[in-house]
C-alpha positions as CSV (number, residue, x, y, z in Angstrom):
1,M,21.4,15.6,-43.4
2,D,21.9,17.0,-46.9
3,T,18.7,16.1,-48.8
4,K,20.4,16.8,-52.2
5,D,21.9,13.3,-52.0
6,L,18.5,11.7,-51.7
7,P,16.0,10.8,-54.5
8,Q,13.7,13.8,-55.0
9,S,10.6,12.0,-53.7
10,V,12.5,10.8,-50.7
11,A,13.9,14.3,-50.0
12,E,10.4,15.8,-50.0
13,K,9.1,13.2,-47.5
14,F,12.2,13.7,-45.3
15,L,11.4,17.5,-45.1
16,E,7.7,16.6,-44.2
17,I,8.9,14.2,-41.5
18,K,11.3,16.7,-40.1
19,E,8.5,19.3,-39.8
20,S,6.2,16.7,-38.3
21,L,8.7,15.6,-35.6
22,L,9.2,19.3,-34.6
23,K,5.5,19.6,-34.1
24,H,5.3,16.5,-32.0
25,N,8.2,17.7,-29.9
26,F,6.5,21.0,-29.3
27,R,3.2,19.2,-28.4
28,A,5.0,17.0,-25.9
29,A,6.6,20.0,-24.3
30,E,3.2,21.7,-24.1
31,K,1.8,18.8,-22.2
32,N,4.2,19.6,-19.4
33,R,5.6,16.1,-19.0
34,D,2.3,14.4,-19.1
35,I,3.7,10.9,-19.3
36,E,0.4,9.2,-20.4
37,T,-0.2,11.6,-23.2
38,E,3.3,11.4,-24.4
39,F,3.2,7.6,-24.5
40,T,-0.1,7.7,-26.5
41,M,1.6,10.1,-29.0
42,K,4.6,7.9,-29.4
43,G,2.5,4.8,-29.8
44,E,-0.1,6.2,-32.2
45,D,0.9,9.5,-33.8
46,L,4.4,8.4,-34.7
47,R,3.4,5.3,-36.6
48,K,2.7,7.2,-39.8
49,I,6.2,8.7,-39.6
50,I,7.7,5.2,-39.0
51,K,5.8,3.9,-42.0
52,T,7.1,6.7,-44.1
53,L,10.7,6.1,-43.0
54,D,10.3,2.5,-43.9
55,W,9.2,3.5,-47.4
56,M,12.1,5.9,-47.7
57,L,14.6,3.2,-46.8
58,S,13.4,1.1,-49.7
59,F,15.2,3.5,-52.0
60,K,18.9,3.2,-52.9
61,M,20.9,5.8,-51.1
62,E,24.4,6.5,-49.6
63,Q,25.2,4.3,-46.5
64,K,25.6,7.4,-44.3
65,D,22.1,8.6,-45.2
66,R,20.6,5.1,-44.6
67,S,22.3,4.9,-41.2
68,L,20.9,8.3,-40.2
69,L,17.3,7.4,-41.2
70,V,17.6,4.0,-39.4
71,S,18.9,5.8,-36.3
72,V,15.7,8.0,-36.4
73,V,13.6,4.8,-36.4
74,K,15.5,3.5,-33.4
75,W,15.4,6.6,-31.3
76,L,11.6,6.9,-31.9
77,G,11.3,3.6,-30.0
78,Y,11.2,1.0,-32.8
79,S,14.6,-0.6,-32.1
80,S,13.6,-4.0,-33.5
81,L,12.4,-2.5,-36.8
82,A,15.5,-0.3,-36.9
83,A,17.7,-3.4,-36.6
84,V,16.0,-5.1,-39.5
85,L,16.1,-1.9,-41.7
86,S,19.8,-1.7,-41.1
87,Q,20.2,-4.8,-43.3
88,E,22.8,-6.1,-40.8
89,A,20.6,-7.8,-38.3
90,S,19.5,-11.4,-38.1
91,T,15.8,-12.0,-38.7
92,S,15.7,-15.4,-37.0
93,A,14.5,-16.2,-33.5
94,A,17.3,-16.2,-30.9
95,P,16.8,-17.7,-27.4
96,L,18.3,-15.4,-24.7
97,W,18.8,-16.5,-21.0
98,F,20.7,-16.0,-17.8
99,K,22.3,-18.7,-15.8
100,D,24.9,-18.8,-13.0
101,G,26.4,-15.4,-13.6
102,C,26.4,-15.5,-17.4
103,L,24.2,-14.3,-20.2
104,Y,23.6,-16.6,-23.2
105,L,22.4,-16.0,-26.7
106,K,21.9,-18.7,-29.3
107,G,21.3,-16.8,-32.5
108,A,21.7,-17.4,-36.2
109,T,24.9,-16.4,-37.9
110,C,25.3,-12.6,-38.2
111,K,28.6,-11.2,-39.2
112,A,28.0,-7.7,-37.9
113,G,26.7,-9.1,-34.6
114,F,29.7,-11.4,-34.3
115,L,32.1,-8.6,-34.7
116,A,30.2,-6.5,-32.1
117,M,30.1,-9.3,-29.6
118,K,33.8,-10.1,-30.1
119,K,34.7,-6.7,-28.7
120,I,33.0,-7.4,-25.3
121,P,35.5,-8.2,-22.5
122,G,35.2,-11.8,-21.3
123,I,32.9,-12.9,-24.1
124,Q,32.9,-16.4,-25.4
125,V,31.9,-16.5,-29.1
126,P,30.9,-19.5,-31.3
127,S,34.0,-21.4,-32.5
128,R,32.9,-21.3,-36.1
129,R,30.2,-19.9,-38.4
130,G,26.9,-21.8,-38.2
131,S,28.0,-23.9,-35.2
132,R,24.9,-22.9,-33.2
133,E,27.1,-22.5,-30.1
134,P,25.8,-19.7,-27.8
135,Y,27.5,-16.4,-27.2
136,I,28.3,-16.4,-23.4
137,A,29.2,-13.2,-21.5
138,P,29.8,-12.5,-17.8
139,V,27.1,-10.6,-15.9
140,S,29.5,-7.6,-15.6
141,Q,29.1,-7.0,-19.3
142,I,25.3,-7.2,-19.4
143,D,24.7,-3.7,-20.9
144,A,27.1,-4.2,-23.8
145,F,25.8,-7.7,-24.4
146,L,22.1,-6.7,-24.4
147,N,22.8,-3.7,-26.6
148,A,24.4,-6.0,-29.2
149,V,21.5,-8.4,-28.9
150,Q,19.0,-5.6,-29.6
151,D,21.0,-4.3,-32.5
152,F,21.7,-7.5,-34.3
153,W,19.3,-10.2,-33.0
154,P,16.1,-8.2,-32.6
155,F,13.9,-11.3,-32.6
156,Y,15.4,-12.6,-29.3
157,T,13.2,-14.5,-26.9
158,I,13.7,-14.5,-23.2
159,S,14.0,-18.2,-22.4
160,S,14.9,-20.7,-19.7
161,P,18.4,-22.4,-19.8
162,D,16.8,-25.2,-21.8
163,E,15.7,-22.7,-24.4
164,K,12.0,-22.7,-23.7
165,P,10.4,-19.3,-24.0
166,I,9.2,-17.6,-20.8
167,G,5.8,-15.9,-21.4
168,G,5.7,-12.2,-20.5
169,A,9.5,-12.0,-19.8
170,T,11.4,-8.9,-21.0
171,L,14.9,-7.6,-20.9
172,D,14.0,-6.0,-17.6
173,T,13.2,-9.5,-16.3
174,L,16.6,-10.6,-17.4
175,R,18.3,-7.6,-15.9
176,Q,16.6,-8.1,-12.5
177,E,17.6,-11.8,-12.5
178,A,21.2,-10.8,-13.2
179,Q,21.2,-8.0,-10.6
180,Q,19.9,-10.4,-7.9
181,W,22.7,-12.8,-8.8
182,A,25.3,-10.1,-8.8
183,E,24.2,-8.9,-5.3
184,K,24.8,-12.4,-3.9
185,N,28.1,-12.8,-5.8
186,P,30.1,-9.5,-5.5
187,V,33.1,-9.5,-7.9
188,D,36.4,-8.0,-7.1
189,E,36.7,-5.4,-9.9
190,S,40.5,-5.2,-9.5
191,Q,40.7,-8.9,-10.3
192,V,38.4,-8.5,-13.3
193,A,40.7,-5.7,-14.5
194,V,43.7,-8.0,-14.3
195,D,41.9,-10.9,-16.0
196,H,40.5,-8.8,-18.8
197,G,43.1,-6.1,-19.2
198,S,46.5,-7.8,-18.9
199,S,48.6,-8.6,-21.9
200,E,48.4,-12.3,-21.0
201,A,44.6,-12.2,-21.0
202,D,44.6,-10.3,-24.3
203,R,46.6,-13.2,-25.8
204,K,44.3,-15.9,-24.4
205,P,40.5,-16.1,-25.0
206,M,38.5,-16.5,-21.9
207,V,36.5,-19.6,-21.0
208,I,34.2,-20.1,-17.9
209,I,34.0,-23.4,-16.0
210,R,30.6,-23.9,-14.4
211,T,30.8,-26.2,-11.3
212,S,27.5,-27.4,-9.9
213,G,26.9,-30.5,-7.8
214,A,29.4,-33.2,-8.8
215,W,30.3,-31.9,-12.2
216,S,32.3,-29.1,-13.8
217,T,31.3,-28.1,-17.3
218,V,33.1,-26.0,-19.9
219,A,32.8,-25.0,-23.6
220,F,35.8,-23.7,-25.4
221,P,36.4,-22.4,-28.9
222,W,38.7,-24.2,-31.3
223,L,41.8,-22.1,-31.8
224,R,42.6,-22.4,-35.5
225,D,45.9,-20.7,-35.1
226,N,47.0,-23.4,-32.6
227,T,45.6,-26.7,-33.9
228,Q,48.4,-28.7,-32.3
229,G,47.7,-27.2,-28.9
230,M,43.9,-28.0,-29.3
231,Y,44.6,-31.6,-30.2
232,S,46.9,-31.8,-27.1
233,L,44.2,-30.3,-24.9
234,I,41.6,-32.8,-26.1
235,A,44.0,-35.7,-25.5
236,K,44.6,-34.5,-22.0
237,V,40.9,-34.3,-21.2
238,K,40.4,-37.8,-22.6
239,S,43.2,-39.1,-20.4
240,L,41.0,-38.6,-17.4
241,P,39.1,-41.8,-16.3
242,Y,36.2,-42.5,-18.7
243,K,33.6,-42.6,-15.9
244,D,34.8,-39.1,-14.7
245,R,34.3,-37.3,-18.0
246,K,31.6,-36.8,-20.6
247,Y,31.0,-34.8,-23.7
248,N,27.8,-33.2,-24.9
249,P,28.0,-33.0,-28.7
250,S,24.9,-30.7,-29.1
251,A,26.2,-28.1,-26.7
252,K,29.9,-28.9,-27.5
253,E,30.7,-29.0,-23.8
254,W,33.0,-31.1,-21.7
255,S,32.1,-32.1,-18.2
256,V,34.4,-33.7,-15.6
257,H,33.8,-34.9,-12.1
258,K,34.6,-32.1,-9.6
259,M,37.6,-34.2,-8.2
260,H,39.3,-33.4,-11.6
261,T,38.3,-29.7,-11.7
262,E,41.7,-28.4,-10.7
263,E,43.4,-30.6,-13.4
264,L,41.0,-29.3,-16.0
265,I,41.8,-25.7,-15.1
266,K,45.5,-26.3,-15.4
267,M,44.9,-28.0,-18.8
268,L,42.9,-25.1,-20.0
269,Q,45.2,-22.4,-18.7
270,E,47.8,-23.4,-21.3
271,L,45.6,-21.9,-24.0
272,F,42.9,-19.9,-22.3
273,T,42.2,-17.4,-19.5
274,V,40.0,-19.4,-17.1
275,R,37.3,-18.2,-14.6
276,E,35.1,-20.5,-12.6
277,I,31.5,-20.3,-11.5
278,K,31.1,-22.7,-8.5
279,D,27.6,-23.3,-7.2
280,G,26.5,-20.0,-8.6
281,R,29.4,-17.9,-7.3
282,L,32.1,-16.4,-9.6
283,Y,35.8,-17.0,-8.7
């Protein structure tokens, strides 16, 4: 990092921090991998450095310099603070949960986060800004999904599917739950490659139907570049017997009786790539 591009007072502090970090690194090495001592050093001794970095980032500077300083905060173990200091992250609470092979995040609007999420294979993103629809990703993309969550929704809360916080739960809790599900529901990776990598799948957004008990439920985004097709899809769903279909306006989900699941899949396949989770198993 070239300190000549920084304000003088910031440049001086940066050099102090650089020297301090080198000393801490040397001390850690001298402890011969004493994990307990190293943890204490990170939790206590580095706080002064973090506070100084926070102060430095209050100054106007080039984006590349800001990004570098933020990355220092992140790799010192303060990922949530780093996300906020990046000025790209949401500062609102965001329920995060796992259910039937999928990860869900219901977070406030965050443009940078939306763009990062959109790159994840198999992701289902909110249909429009501020819709409060959740991001939904298959368990196979858990690492990419949780990385995006930490970078752009640092105030996430591990929750139950009804969005109630689970006391003491962490990302490791979520990973363990996902791993247990994956072990019981092995996925044919070659099939996933076809679904996510083919030109046909690239042209069609993915949606996931969840079938449990007597009902199959799906949420799908509104395709603004195919309004006529969307109106046609809704009309087809509504053509099913009234008692065999229902709509949840808060979750923006359609549910149909399982006797109509195959019909629903065929309707959706005209516009989307469709996967189904049936009684907790991915097909």
